[in-house]
C-alpha positions in Angstrom: -55.0 -24.7 -39.0 -55.4 -27.7 -36.7 -56.2 -27.4 -33.0 -52.7 -28.5 -32.2 -51.2 -26.0 -34.6 -53.3 -23.2 -33.1 -52.2 -24.1 -29.7 -48.5 -24.2 -30.7 -48.8 -20.8 -32.4 -50.5 -19.3 -29.4 -47.7 -20.7 -27.2 -45.0 -19.4 -29.5 -46.6 -15.9 -29.5 -46.6 -15.9 -25.7 -43.0 -17.1 -25.5 -41.9 -14.4 -28.0 -43.6 -11.7 -25.9 -41.7 -13.1 -22.9 -38.4 -13.2 -24.8 -37.8 -16.9 -24.1 -37.6 -18.4 -27.6 -33.9 -19.2 -28.4 -32.5 -17.4 -31.4 -35.5 -15.2 -31.9 -35.6 -11.6 -30.9 -38.2 -10.8 -28.3 -40.8 -8.0 -28.7 -39.9 -4.9 -26.7 -41.5 -5.0 -23.4 -41.0 -1.4 -22.5 -39.3 1.6 -24.1 -35.9 2.6 -22.5 -37.4 6.0 -21.9 -39.9 4.5 -19.5 -37.0 3.4 -17.1 -36.2 6.3 -14.9 -32.7 6.1 -13.3 -30.7 9.0 -12.1 -27.5 9.6 -14.2 -25.2 9.1 -11.3 -26.2 5.4 -11.4 -25.3 4.6 -15.0 -23.2 7.5 -16.4 -19.6 7.5 -15.3 -19.4 11.3 -15.8 -21.9 11.6 -13.0 -20.4 9.2 -10.6 -19.5 10.9 -7.2 -15.8 10.1 -7.6 -15.8 11.9 -11.0 -17.5 14.9 -9.5 -14.9 15.0 -6.7 -12.2 14.8 -9.3 -13.7 17.7 -11.3 -14.0 19.8 -8.1 -10.3 19.1 -7.3 -9.3 20.2 -10.8 -11.4 23.3 -10.5 -9.7 24.1 -7.2 -6.2 23.8 -8.6 -7.2 26.0 -11.6 -8.9 28.5 -9.4 -5.9 28.8 -7.1 -3.4 28.9 -10.0 -1.7 25.7 -8.8 0.2 23.3 -11.1 -1.5 19.9 -11.3 0.7 17.6 -9.1 -0.8 14.2 -9.8 0.6 11.8 -12.3 3.6 14.1 -12.9 6.1 12.7 -15.2 9.7 12.7 -14.1 13.0 12.0 -15.8 15.8 9.8 -14.5 15.9 8.1 -11.2 13.8 9.3 -8.3 16.5 9.9 -5.7 17.0 12.8 -3.3 16.6 15.0 -6.4 14.5 14.4 -9.4 13.7 16.1 -12.7 10.1 17.2 -13.2 9.0 19.3 -16.2 12.6 20.1 -16.9 13.3 21.3 -13.4 15.6 19.7 -10.9 13.8 19.6 -7.5 14.4 18.2 -4.1 12.4 15.0 -3.8 10.6 13.9 -0.6 7.8 12.0 -2.3 9.6 8.7 -3.4 10.1 5.8 -1.1 13.5 4.8 -2.5 14.7 4.6 1.1 18.0 2.9 0.5 18.7 4.7 -2.8 19.0 1.4 -4.6 16.9 2.1 -7.6 20.0 3.0 -9.7 22.5 1.0 -7.7 24.6 -0.7 -10.4 24.4 -4.1 -8.6 20.6 -4.0 -8.5 20.4 -2.8 -12.1 22.9 -5.4 -13.4 21.0 -8.2 -11.6 17.8 -7.2 -13.3 19.5 -7.0 -16.7 21.0 -10.4 -16.4 17.6 -11.9 -15.5 16.2 -10.4 -18.7 19.0 -11.9 -20.7 18.4 -15.3 -19.3 14.6 -15.5 -18.8 13.3 -12.7 -20.9 10.8 -10.1 -19.7 8.2 -12.6 -18.4 8.1 -16.0 -16.7 5.4 -16.9 -19.2 2.7 -18.3 -16.9 1.6 -18.5 -13.3 4.1 -20.0 -10.9 2.0 -23.0 -10.1 1.7 -23.9 -13.8 5.0 -23.4 -15.6 6.1 -19.9 -14.5 8.6 -20.9 -11.8 12.2 -19.7 -12.2 15.2 -20.3 -9.8 15.3 -16.6 -8.9 12.0 -16.8 -7.0 13.2 -19.6 -4.7 16.6 -17.9 -4.2 14.9 -14.7 -3.0 12.4 -16.5 -0.8 15.0 -18.7 0.9 17.3 -15.7 1.7 14.4 -13.6 2.9 13.2 -16.4 5.2 16.7 -16.8 6.6 16.9 -13.0 7.1 13.6 -12.9 9.0 14.2 -16.0 11.0 11.2 -17.9 9.6 10.7 -21.1 7.7 9.6 -20.0 4.3 8.4 -17.1 2.1 6.5 -16.5 -1.1 6.8 -13.5 -3.4 4.0 -12.3 -5.7 3.4 -9.7 -8.5 1.8 -6.9 -6.5 2.4 -5.7 -3.0 -1.2 -4.6 -2.6 -2.5 -7.8 -4.1 -0.3 -10.1 -2.0 -1.4 -8.3 1.2 -5.1 -8.3 0.3 -4.9 -11.9 -1.1 -3.3 -13.4 2.0 -5.8 -11.8 4.4 -8.8 -12.7 2.1 -7.6 -16.3 2.0 -6.9 -16.7 5.7 -10.0 -15.0 7.2 -13.3 -16.6 6.3 -17.0 -15.9 7.3 -16.5 -17.8 10.6 -13.5 -15.8 11.5 -12.7 -12.4 13.1 -10.3 -9.6 12.0 -9.1 -7.0 14.5 -7.2 -4.2 12.8 -5.5 -1.0 13.8 -7.7 1.8 12.5 -4.7 3.2 10.5 -3.7 0.1 8.6 -3.2 0.3 4.8 -6.0 0.1 2.3 -4.7 -3.3 1.1 -5.3 -4.7 4.5 -8.8 -3.2 4.7 -9.8 -4.6 1.3 -8.3 -8.0 2.2 -10.3 -8.0 5.4 -13.5 -7.8 3.3 -12.7 -10.4 0.7 -13.4 -13.5 2.8 -16.4 -12.1 4.6 -14.9 -12.2 8.1 -16.3 -10.1 10.9 -14.2 -7.0 11.4 -13.6 -4.6 14.2 -11.1 -1.6 14.2 -9.3 -0.7 17.4 -8.0 2.8 18.1 -4.5 3.4 16.8 -1.9 1.6 18.9 -4.5 1.1 21.7 -3.6 -2.3 23.0 -6.0 -2.2 25.9 -8.8 -1.8 23.4 -7.4 -4.6 21.3 -7.4 -6.9 24.3 -10.9 -5.8 25.3 -12.2 -6.8 21.8 -10.5 -10.2 22.1 -11.9 -10.8 25.6 -15.4 -10.0 24.3 -15.4 -11.8 21.0 -12.6 -14.4 20.7 -14.8 -17.4 21.8 -17.4 -16.7 19.1 -15.0 -17.2 16.2 -12.6 -19.8 14.8 -9.6 -17.9 13.5 -8.8 -14.4 14.7 -6.4 -12.3 12.7 -4.8 -9.1 14.2 -3.5 -6.6 11.6 -0.9 -3.9 12.2 2.0 -2.2 10.4 5.7 -2.2 11.2 5.9 1.6 10.5 2.6 3.4 9.8 2.9 4.9 6.4 1.0 8.1 7.1 2.3 8.9 10.6 5.7 7.3 10.6 5.3 5.8 14.1 6.2 2.3 15.2 3.7 0.1 17.2 4.6 -2.0 20.3 4.9 -5.3 18.4 6.2 -7.3 21.5 3.0 -6.2 23.4 0.9 -7.4 20.5 2.7 -10.7 20.4 2.0 -11.2 24.1 -1.7 -10.4 23.6 -2.2 -12.7 20.6 -0.5 -15.6 22.4 -2.9 -15.4 25.3 -5.9 -15.4 23.0 -4.6 -17.9 20.5 -4.8 -15.3 17.7 -2.7 -14.7 14.6 -0.6 -11.5 14.2 0.1 -10.1 10.8 2.6 -7.2 10.4 2.7 -5.0 7.2 6.4 -4.0 6.9 6.2 -1.9 3.8 7.8 1.1 5.5 9.8 -0.8 8.1 11.7 -3.6 6.3 15.1 -2.3 5.2 14.8 0.8 7.4 14.4 0.2 11.2 16.5 -1.8 13.5 20.3 -1.8 14.1 20.8 -3.7 10.8 17.7 -2.2 9.1 15.9 -5.5 8.9 12.5 -4.5 10.1 10.6 -5.1 13.3 12.3 -8.4 14.2 15.7 -6.5 14.2 14.2 -3.4 15.8 12.7 -5.2 18.8 15.2 -8.1 18.9 12.5 -10.7 18.7 12.2 -14.1 17.1 10.8 -13.9 13.6 8.5 -16.9 14.4 6.8 -14.8 17.0 5.0 -12.9 14.2 2.7 -15.3 12.4 2.5 -13.5 9.1 5.2 -11.1 7.8 4.3 -9.0 4.8 6.1 -6.3 2.8 5.9 -4.7 -0.6 9.0 -4.8 -2.7 8.5 -1.2 -4.0 10.2 0.6 -1.2 13.5 -0.6 0.3 13.8 -3.4 -2.3 13.6 -0.9 -5.2 11.4 -3.0 -7.5 7.8 -4.1 -7.6 5.8 -6.9 -6.0 5.3 -8.2 -2.5 5.9 -11.2 -0.2 4.5 -13.1 2.7 6.8 -15.0 5.1 6.2 -17.2 8.0 5.8 -20.9 8.7 6.2 -23.5 6.0 2.6 -24.5 6.4 1.4 -20.9 5.9 3.5 -20.4 2.8 2.5 -23.8 1.3 -1.2 -22.9 1.6 -0.8 -19.5 0.1 1.3 -20.9 -2.8 -1.3 -23.6 -3.7 -4.7 -22.1 -2.8 -4.6 -18.3 -2.3 -6.0 -16.2 -5.2 -3.7 -13.4 -6.2 -0.6 -15.2 -4.8 -0.5 -18.7 -6.1 -3.7 -19.0 -8.1 -5.3 -16.9 -10.9 -2.3 -14.6 -11.4 0.9 -14.6 -13.4 4.4 -15.0 -12.0 6.5 -12.0 -11.1 8.9 -10.8 -13.8 12.3 -12.5 -13.3 13.9 -9.1 -13.4 11.8 -8.0 -10.4 13.0 -11.1 -8.4 16.6 -10.5 -9.4 16.4 -6.9 -8.3 14.8 -7.8 -5.0 17.4 -10.5 -4.3 20.2 -8.0 -5.0 18.7 -5.4 -2.8 18.2 -7.8 0.0 21.9 -8.8 -0.1 22.9 -5.2 -0.1 20.7 -4.5 2.9 22.3 -7.3 4.8 25.9 -6.3 3.8 25.5 -2.6 4.2 23.4 -1.8 7.3 24.8 1.7 7.4 22.3 2.6 4.6 19.4 2.1 7.0 21.1 3.9 9.8 21.6 6.9 7.5 18.0 6.9 6.4 16.8 7.1 10.0 19.5 9.6 10.9 18.3 11.9 8.1 14.7 11.5 9.2 15.6 12.2 12.9 17.4 15.4 11.8 14.3 16.5 9.9 12.1 15.7 12.9 14.5 17.7 15.3 14.7 20.7 13.0 11.0 20.7 12.3 10.0 20.6 16.0 12.6 23.3 16.9 11.0 25.5 14.2 7.5 25.0 15.6 6.2 22.5 13.0 3.9 19.6 14.0 5.3 16.2 13.0 2.5 14.1 14.6 3.6 10.9 16.3 6.5 10.2 13.9 9.6 8.6 15.5 12.4 6.2 14.5 11.3 5.7 10.9 11.9 7.3 7.5 8.4 8.8 7.3 7.9 12.3 8.6 4.5 14.1 8.3 4.3 17.8 8.6 0.7 18.3 9.8 -1.5 21.0 8.4 -4.7 22.6 9.7 -6.8 21.7 6.7 -6.7 20.3 3.2 -6.6 23.7 1.5 -3.5 24.7 3.4 -1.8 21.4 2.7 -2.4 21.8 -1.0 -1.3 25.4 -1.0 1.9 24.5 0.9 2.7 21.7 -1.5 2.2 24.0 -4.5 4.3 26.7 -3.1 7.0 24.3 -2.1 7.1 23.0 -5.7 7.4 26.6 -7.0 10.5 26.8 -4.7 12.0 23.5 -6.0 10.8 21.1 -3.3 8.4 18.2 -4.1 6.4 17.0 -1.2 2.9 15.5 -1.9 -0.1 16.6 0.2 -2.2 13.9 2.0 -5.8 14.9 2.3 -9.2 13.3 2.8 -10.1 10.6 2.0 -6.6 9.2 2.2 -6.4 10.7 5.8 -9.2 12.0 8.0 -10.5 15.4 7.3 -8.7 16.8 10.3 -5.5 15.0 9.5 -4.2 16.8 6.4 -0.4 16.8 6.0 2.6 17.0 3.8 4.3 13.6 3.9 8.1 13.5 3.7 10.0 10.3 2.7 13.7 10.4 3.6 16.4 8.4 1.9 20.1 7.7 2.4 20.8 10.2 -0.4 19.3 13.3 1.3 21.8 15.8 2.8 21.4 18.0 5.9 21.7 21.1 3.7 18.7 19.9 1.7 16.7 19.3 4.9 17.7 22.7 6.3 16.6 24.4 3.2 13.3 22.5 3.2 12.5 23.3 6.9 13.2 27.0 6.3 10.8 27.0 3.4 8.1 25.3 5.5 8.5 27.9 8.2 8.3 30.7 5.7 5.3 29.4 4.0 3.5 28.6 7.3 3.8 32.2 8.2 2.3 33.4 4.9 -0.4 30.8 4.3 -3.7 32.3 3.5 -6.8 31.5 5.5 -8.8 28.6 3.9 -11.8 29.6 1.7 -13.8 26.5 2.2 -13.5 25.6 -1.4 -12.4 22.0 -0.9 
């Protein structure tokens, strides 16, 4: 072997040991058993979330409760619903206006399928645009009193995507500590600096702005139109006044307010009698009052143009909504505008539940004026026990426990609809009072 050949062979041997020769398997550098990593870092069965799930399953089995998550139901989820062959009162669906089986909404969705099929076939920006999208967006913008709107596939995704696009590393996000998870995740996406302010504490919000505003370019303030866990309504006009003085942007999540609050049921603009343009970014899911799926952002034409052309999860890197979803949302919007008594009936039902619950000594937290009524519980175990016993008695109300709410904020959450009757509410309150009196002391099992 020549000197050159020997040198090449030595080089090849070294490269093989290092695993850098293309197409040639490298020599094992160390046996897998030599790498010591705890199972919770590579085995899904040992991940903490899985252990928490197993503990919850054990608790249900230990207490003799029926498993209440991912329960299949038959038919439409209205004031009553069929679960496991039983007809039960339903307070765990957000079909606020009872439009999920409205013949006008259903027929609109069916017609859209007949014309466009079950899919738009691509992202909207490529070749996935159909006239239904623009029709819904124009009527929605007119309803809210803003210039434009854009709808997307997922309410959660549209919310998170809009915030993640608008707030960058050089920007600041100030958010109410109780905003929805989609807002929290959206706030992280762009790397903006983030501060939470205490729930509905506008002095604290202003103090944060006074201290930090000059250090950042854009400042985005996040709140909800109706807070989904507590059912209370923030002082939006006060927040508008604050954001104007500090040249900030205000975003309102109207998932639980649009279609429900206000004389015409058209959300915070209607409720407070304000100009829609006073709110920089309107957001709502379509899965509640609109009785379909998806989400929208509405506001200035400049805002919507940017989101449609540059925002991931809204205009880019995502398929168009199903035409049937857009048709259903458009039909629901037209019904909202034509039949405001539906919204008034929702709030009247919720007000009646609040009045009866308070009179019976039950704690409804700060809920007012909305369709969301929590019945607060002293701890998670009691909340789960109450939910299980209510289901045994033919009432479905889902427990909200940590980590969805704080450990000291366990509750049963009631969603009211236009379809509920006072007799159903009376029966439910009586059951709650009866169960409260007989609830066992918590055992510290969960």
